[in-house]
N, C-alpha and C positions, 0 to 999 in steps of 0.2 A: 580596516586592516585586512590585508590579504591573508587568507589561511595558509599555513605552512604546507609546502609540497610534501607528499608522502615520501618516505624513505625509498631510495632505489633498491629493489630486491636484488638478491645475490644467488647465483649458481656457483657454489664453492667447488672449484675444479681440482682441489688437492687438500683434503683434510689433514693427513691422508688416512689416519685411523681415528676411530672414536672409541671412547672407553666403555664399551658394552662389556657385560660380564664375560662372554666367551672370548672376546678379543683380548681383554686384560689377562685372562687365564692363559691364552696362547702366548702373549708376550712374556709372561713369567716363566713359561716352560722352556724357553730357549732364547738366548740373546747373543748375537755375534760379538766377539771380543773387539772387532774392529770399530764397533759403534760406541764402545765405552769411552774411548778417547774423544769421540765426536761430542758426546755430552759433557765430557770434562772441560772442553774448551769454553762452553757456555756457563757451566757452574763454577769454573775456576777452582776445581778441586778434583782429586783423583776419585773415580767412581768404580766400585767393584760390581760384579754381577749381582751379588746379594743386596747391595745398596740400591741398585736400580730396580731389582725385583720388589723390594719393600716400597720404594717410591711409587712404582706403577700400581701397586695394590691400593694406594691411597687415591688413585684417580678413578677407580671403578664407579660407574654411574648406572642408574636404571635407564631403561629406554625412555621413560617419561621425562627424566631430567635432561637427557640428550636432546630430545625433540624440543623441549622448552628452550634450551640454549640456542638451538637453530632458529626458533621462532623469535626469540629476543633480538637476534641479529638480522631478521628478515631474510634468512637463508631458506630458499625454497627447495633446493636439491643440493646434495653433498656427495662428492666423489670419495669413496673409500676404497682401499686397495690392499691386496696381498703383496708381499715382497719375498721372493724366494731366491736365495743365492747359496743354497746348501752345498753345492759342489765346490764352491770357492771359500765358504766361511764356516762350513761344518754344521750349521743349523739354519732353519728357515725362520726369518725374523717374524713374519706374519703369514700364516697359512691362509689359503683361500677359503677354507671351510667356515671359519667364524665370520668372515666377511660376507659369505653367501647367506649365512643364517640371519644376520642383521638386515641385509637387503631384502630377504624374503619376507621378513616381518613388516617392513616398511618400504615397499617397492616404490611408493610415490615420493619418498624423501631421499633415498640413497642410490647412488650410481656405482655399482661394483666394477672395479678393474681387477684383473688377475695378475699375480706374480707368476714368474716362470723361471725355472732353473736352466738358464741358457746352456751351461756346459753339460747338461744331461742329454742334450741332443734331441733326436727324433721323438723319444718317449715324452719329453717335456712339451714338444710341439703338439702332440696328440692330446696331452692333458689340457693344454691351453684351449684347444679347439673344443674339448668337452665342456670346459667352464663356460664358454661362450654359447654353444649350441644347446646345452642341457640345463644350464643354470642361469642363463640370461646376463652373463657378464658383458660389459660394454666396451672393454678395451684391455690393453696390456700395459703393465708398469715395469720399467727396468731401471737399474741403477749401475751404470758402468763402473763407478768407483768401488762398488762392492763385488762386482764380477771380475774386476782386474783387467778388463780389456775395453778399449774405446768403442764407441758405437759403430765405427766403420769396420770393425773386425768381422771376418767371414762367419764366425760362429753365430752371429745374430741373424744372418740372412734368411734362414728358414722361418724364423719368427716374423720377420718383416713381410715375407711373402704370404704367410698365413694371415696376418692382419689384413692385408689387401684382399685376400680371398674371402675373408669373413666380413669385410666392410667395417672394421673397427679401428679406432685410432690407437696410437702408441704414445704413452706418457713416459718420457725418459729424462732422468736427471741430467741437466745441462748447466753446470755451475761448478764452483770450487767445492771441495769437501774438506771436512775437519777430522779425518780419521787418524792422521799422523803416520799412517802406514801405506796409504795409497795416494799417488800424485794427483794434484788437482787437474792436471792436463787431461785426465780421462774424461772430464766433463766439459771440455772446451767446445764451443759451438761449431768450430770448423769440422768436427767429426760429423755433425748433423748435416752440414753442407754436402759432404761426401755421400752420406746415406740418401739424401733427397735427390741427388743427381742420379743415383743408381735405382732408386725406388720412388719415382715421381708420383705414383698413385698412393703412396703411404701418407696418411695423415699423422703428423708428428707434433706433439705438444712438448716444447722445450721447457721442461719443468725448472722453475726457479730463475727464469728470465735470462739465463746465460751469464749471470753475475759472476765475476766482475767484468766479463767481456760483453757488456750490454750492447755496445755499438755493433759489434760483429753479429750478435744474435738478432738485433733489429734488421740488419741488412740481409741476413739469411731468411728471415721471415718475409721480408719484402721480395726477395728473389724467387722464392719457391711458393707456388699457390697453396700447397697443403701443409705448410709449416707455420705453427703458431707459437706465441710467446706467453708462457704461463708464469705468474708472478709470486707464487707461494713461497713461504719460508723466509720472507723478508718483511720487515715492518713497513707498512704503507706510508707512515708519516715521514719516512726518509726519502721517498721517491722524488719529492719536489725540493729537497734540500741540496743546495749547491755544494759540490765537492764530494758527494756520496757515490758518484759514478752512474747515477740513473738519468742523467741529462738526456741521453739519446731516447730513452723511453718517453720522457715528457715531450720531446720534440717530434719524433716520428710516430709515437703512439697516438697522437691526436690528429695526425694527417695521413701519411703514407701507409702505415700499418694499423690504422684505427680498427679495422675489422679483423685483426690478427691477435689482439691482446685479450687474454682471459685471466680471471682472478682465481687464486686459490689461497685459503687462509693459512694453512699450516698450523692450525690452532693447537693440535696436540703437542707439536714441537715447542711452541711458545709458552704453553700452559697459561694462556690468557683467554679471557672470554671472547667468543666469536664476535659479539657485539662491538667490543672495543676495536678489534682489528678491522671489521667492516666499516665502522664509523670513521676510522682513519682513512680508508679509501674514499668514503663519501666526502671527506673534508678536503680532498686534493683540489688544487686550483685548475680544474678542467670543467668544460661545459657539461651540463647534465646529460645531454644526448650522447656525449663521448663516454661519460661514466656508465650510462646504461649499456652501451656496447661492451665495455670492459667487464662489467659486473654480471651481466646475464644474457644479453642479446647474442653475442658471438658464441658463447657456450651452447645456447639453445639451438642455434643454427648448426653448429658443428656436430652436436650429438643428436640432432633431430628430435629434441625433447617435446616439441609441439605437435608431433605426428600422433 
């Protein structure tokens, strides 16, 4: 009997938050009203800020428990991030400070990305630079649907230029959204096409795979050398299911853009074990060498994790 092959390891490119003590405390301190309807869609019930705060408190974990959950899923590194849309939402969803604290305690396991308040202008650009240069953050995370402007809006340009200057990638929400107050078109991949044409040196991670515009997202990743497709916040078990809209991923992701696909779990959003989500990826009907590219090799190359 041939021994079973070891599990394919994972570089999780979008956790996006993990329930450490300081991050949970930060989430409870302020929550954008726009996101309450987001979670109401999935829970099928109205959610108040108080209900969300109480729920988040139940998710609090020790560092040891968090690291064990990563080990159980064979996740070697995990991208965690701040989200800052204070100018447009009134509060900062996740501040960079608790993200930095967790990453500092476990630098070999967590990859910190910074949130930035786009509409705050030059002061936010300077703050972002500080997080990269002084705290070792590895990229920028933006959510146009919370900012209220598409990725092609001129307000983003100074941040794109700063990412290029610092040599760090941009992770940007590129998908529909469930806020009920912001149009899903804000996350359409065509806006990324425009950005990549104007900033060809900018490395862009289209977070959430461009869904439901997956074909457009695949073609944009094919077209632009520095644009990638990140698959977080969707259940992997549906990627190979006919009629779900992921057919372009399964077709082009194994051939033309095989080196452009990266995986993120979105584990906190799903409230499911990382191991379950990663095993769903490992069960996809793709060759092992393709799966290795998707799960860790492309991310390792993109972030230069082996240097």
